[in-house]
C-alpha positions in Angstrom: 19.3 20.4 1.5 19.6 17.6 4.1 21.6 14.5 3.6 20.0 11.1 3.8 22.3 10.3 6.7 20.6 13.0 8.7 17.2 11.5 8.2 15.9 9.4 11.1 16.1 5.7 10.3 15.8 2.8 12.8 18.8 0.5 12.9 18.4 -2.3 10.4 15.9 -0.6 8.1 16.9 -0.8 4.5 14.5 -0.6 1.6 15.0 -4.0 -0.2 13.5 -5.5 -3.3 12.2 -9.0 -2.7 10.8 -11.3 -5.4 8.0 -13.3 -4.0 5.6 -16.1 -4.9 2.3 -16.9 -3.2 0.2 -20.1 -3.2 -3.0 -18.4 -4.3 -1.7 -18.5 -7.8 -1.9 -22.2 -8.0 -4.6 -23.0 -5.4 -7.1 -20.3 -6.2 -9.5 -18.8 -3.7 -13.2 -18.3 -3.1 -15.0 -15.2 -4.4 -15.7 -14.2 -0.8 -12.3 -15.2 0.5 -12.3 -13.0 3.6 -14.3 -14.9 6.2 -17.1 -15.5 3.6 -18.0 -11.8 3.9 -19.0 -10.2 0.6 -18.2 -6.7 2.0 -14.8 -7.5 3.4 -13.8 -9.6 0.4 -14.9 -7.1 -2.2 -13.4 -4.2 -0.3 -9.9 -5.8 -0.5 -10.6 -7.0 -4.0 -11.3 -3.5 -5.3 -8.4 -2.1 -3.3 -6.0 -4.4 -5.1 -7.0 -2.7 -8.4 -5.7 0.6 -7.1 -2.1 -0.5 -7.1 -1.6 -0.7 -10.9 -2.3 3.0 -11.6 -1.3 4.1 -8.1 2.2 2.6 -7.9 2.9 3.8 -11.5 2.0 7.3 -10.3 4.3 6.9 -7.3 7.2 5.7 -9.4 6.8 8.4 -12.0 6.5 11.1 -9.3 9.7 10.0 -7.6 11.7 9.5 -10.8 10.7 12.8 -12.3 13.0 14.6 -9.9 15.5 11.8 -9.4 18.3 13.6 -11.2 18.1 16.4 -8.6 18.9 14.0 -5.7 22.5 14.5 -4.7 22.7 12.0 -1.8 23.9 8.6 -3.2 22.2 6.6 -0.4 18.8 8.2 -1.2 19.3 7.6 -4.9 19.9 4.0 -4.3 16.9 3.8 -1.9 14.8 5.3 -4.7 15.8 2.5 -7.1 14.8 -0.1 -4.5 11.6 1.7 -3.9 10.7 1.6 -7.6 11.6 -2.1 -7.8 9.4 -2.8 -4.8 6.5 -0.9 -6.2 6.8 -2.5 -9.6 6.7 -6.0 -8.0 3.7 -5.0 -5.9 1.9 -4.1 -9.1 2.9 -7.5 -10.7 1.6 -9.5 -7.8 -1.7 -7.6 -7.5 -2.3 -8.0 -11.2 -2.2 -11.7 -10.7 -4.8 -11.4 -7.9 -6.9 -9.1 -10.1 -6.8 -11.5 -13.1 -8.1 -14.3 -10.9 -10.9 -12.1 -9.5 -11.8 -11.2 -13.1 -12.1 -14.9 -13.9 -14.6 -15.1 -11.0 -16.7 -12.5 -12.8 -15.8 -9.5 -10.6 -15.6 -6.2 -12.5 -12.0 -5.3 -11.5 -11.5 -3.2 -14.7 -14.2 -0.7 -13.6 -12.6 -0.3 -10.2 -9.1 0.2 -11.7 -10.4 2.7 -14.2 -11.9 4.9 -11.4 -8.6 5.0 -9.6 -6.7 5.7 -12.8 -9.1 8.5 -13.9 -8.5 10.4 -10.7 -4.7 10.0 -10.9 -4.7 11.0 -14.6 -6.5 14.3 -13.6 -3.8 14.9 -11.0 -1.1 14.4 -13.6 -2.7 17.0 -15.9 -2.8 19.8 -13.3 0.2 19.1 -11.0 3.8 20.1 -11.5 6.5 17.5 -10.5 7.0 18.7 -6.9 3.2 18.7 -6.4 2.9 15.2 -7.8 5.6 14.2 -5.3 3.5 15.8 -2.5 0.5 13.7 -3.6 2.7 10.6 -3.6 3.9 11.5 0.0 0.3 11.8 1.1 -0.8 8.5 -0.4 2.3 6.7 0.8 1.5 8.0 4.3 -2.0 6.5 3.8 -0.7 3.1 2.6 1.9 3.0 5.5 -0.8 3.9 8.0 -3.1 1.2 6.5 -0.2 -1.3 6.7 0.6 -0.4 10.3 -3.0 -1.0 11.4 -3.1 -4.3 9.4 -0.3 -5.6 11.7 -1.4 -3.9 14.9 -4.9 -5.3 14.7 -4.8 -9.0 13.9 -8.6 -9.1 13.6 -8.4 -7.1 10.4 -7.2 -10.2 8.6 -9.1 -12.7 10.7 -10.8 -15.4 8.7 -9.1 -14.5 5.4 -7.8 -17.1 3.1 -4.2 -17.5 4.3 -2.8 -17.6 0.8 -4.3 -14.3 -0.1 -3.6 -12.8 3.3 0.1 -13.6 2.7 0.1 -11.3 -0.3 -1.4 -8.4 1.8 1.1 -9.0 4.6 4.1 -8.8 2.3 2.8 -5.7 0.7 2.0 -4.1 4.1 5.5 -4.9 5.4 7.2 -3.2 2.4 4.9 -0.2 2.6 6.2 0.3 6.1 9.8 -0.3 5.0 9.7 2.4 2.4 7.3 4.8 4.1 9.9 7.6 4.2 11.5 7.3 0.8 9.4 9.8 -1.1 9.0 12.0 1.9 12.7 12.3 2.2 13.1 13.1 -1.5 10.4 15.8 -1.1 12.2 17.4 1.9 15.6 17.3 0.2 14.2 18.9 -2.9 12.7 21.8 -1.0 9.0 20.7 -0.8 7.0 23.0 1.4 5.2 22.2 4.6 2.1 23.9 3.3 2.2 21.9 0.1 2.3 18.5 1.7 -0.5 19.2 4.3 -2.8 20.8 1.7 -2.6 17.7 -0.5 -3.1 15.3 2.4 -6.4 16.9 3.3 -7.8 16.2 -0.1 -6.1 12.9 -0.9 -7.2 10.7 2.0 -11.0 11.5 1.8 -10.9 11.0 -2.0 -9.1 7.6 -1.7 -11.4 6.4 1.0 -14.5 7.6 -0.9 -13.4 5.8 -4.1 -12.8 2.6 -2.1 -16.3 2.7 -0.6 -17.9 3.5 -4.0 -16.1 0.6 -5.6 -17.0 -1.7 -2.8 -20.7 -0.8 -3.0 -20.6 -1.1 -6.8 -19.3 -4.7 -6.6 -21.8 -5.5 -3.9 -24.6 -4.2 -6.1 -23.3 -6.3 -9.0 -23.3 -9.4 -6.8 -26.8 -8.5 -5.5 -25.4 -8.5 -1.9 -26.5 -5.0 -0.8 -29.6 -6.6 0.7 -27.4 -8.5 3.2 -27.7 -5.7 5.7 -25.9 -7.5 8.5 -22.8 -8.0 6.3 -23.0 -4.4 4.9 -23.4 -2.9 8.3 -20.7 -5.1 9.7 -18.4 -4.1 6.9 -18.9 -0.4 7.5 -18.1 -1.0 11.2 -15.0 -2.9 10.0 -13.9 0.3 8.3 -15.4 3.1 10.3 -16.5 1.7 13.7 -14.8 2.7 17.0 -12.0 0.2 16.3 -12.4 0.3 12.6 -9.5 0.2 10.2 -10.0 3.7 8.9 -10.9 5.1 12.3 -7.7 3.8 13.8 -5.7 5.6 11.1 -6.9 9.0 12.3 -3.9 9.6 14.7 -1.6 9.0 11.7 -3.6 11.5 9.6 -3.3 14.3 12.2 0.4 13.5 13.0 1.2 14.5 9.4 0.3 18.1 10.2 3.1 18.5 12.7 5.8 20.7 11.3 8.5 18.3 12.5 6.7 15.2 11.3 8.8 12.4 9.8 7.4 8.9 8.9 10.0 7.2 11.1 9.0 9.2 14.2 6.8 6.1 14.7 9.4 3.3 14.8 7.6 0.1 13.9 10.7 -1.5 12.3 10.2 -4.6 14.4 7.0 -5.3 12.4 9.1 -5.7 9.3 11.6 -7.9 11.0 8.9 -10.1 12.4 7.2 -10.4 9.0 10.4 -11.3 7.3 11.3 -14.0 9.8 7.9 -15.8 9.5 7.5 -15.3 5.8 10.8 -16.6 4.4 8.9 -19.4 2.5 7.3 -16.7 0.2 10.6 -15.0 -0.7 12.1 -16.3 -3.9 14.9 -13.8 -3.9 16.0 -10.9 -1.7 18.6 -8.4 -2.6 21.8 -8.6 -0.5 20.4 -11.4 1.7 21.3 -15.0 2.2 17.9 -16.2 1.1 18.1 -19.3 -1.0 16.1 -18.6 -4.3 15.6 -22.3 -5.0 14.4 -23.2 -1.6 12.2 -20.2 -1.5 10.6 -21.1 -4.8 10.0 -24.6 -3.7 8.4 -23.6 -0.4 6.1 -21.1 -2.1 
């Protein structure tokens, strides 16, 4: 087994739990908060519902084999990873509740994600569940990287809701190697991880599109062809969000792949510097909890 100290990590990268607060809680937001586009808004709305069941799956997968981790640094990183993921769920549930109050069927979207993950739990052993988690964490990290690399992805969005997504994206990048390193240390196979990836990404993307079209149908917005076509281009066009993630998808198949082979640690540092007002508390930092809460 490899030691955590042997794993590539850029200087200054440390998985860190941060308690945050965002103004959308008190100020609210429009139903179509992303540039008045039903497609873009409902796409992100339904994606938010994935994090309750998804992050519980991630935490359970990582913890199931936690007692086999011998490296103290990686065990501590696992604890911070779980704290981060738990707080992501908490914040997204706030967003989901507010969308539910607007009459959006977030429960149906969440149930679809949960159903798929429950099926995985029934057939996969702990190391295979961890392989699934690695594949989905690679997806969320790739998604997050594109979110920051392409400012147009968030263009026109309500800044208070966008702040939530930027925080989540930064932390997905920060902990993108945690479960992967656990998988490697515990002897997870190359074949196991790449086989899972080939199924996990298309399934997740398919569920996201299905949920988006369901919400559009519920809102009677499928007839707005310009918005629907524009939304599909937003995801799958030449510079679309999903299309731009394809290099990350194929990079995962390299035998020597590691998430930090792509060093985008500067993205986390830049986010943290400009978003201090949203951080109520940050472990091991000099952040002022009182000032942070007031600013948020």
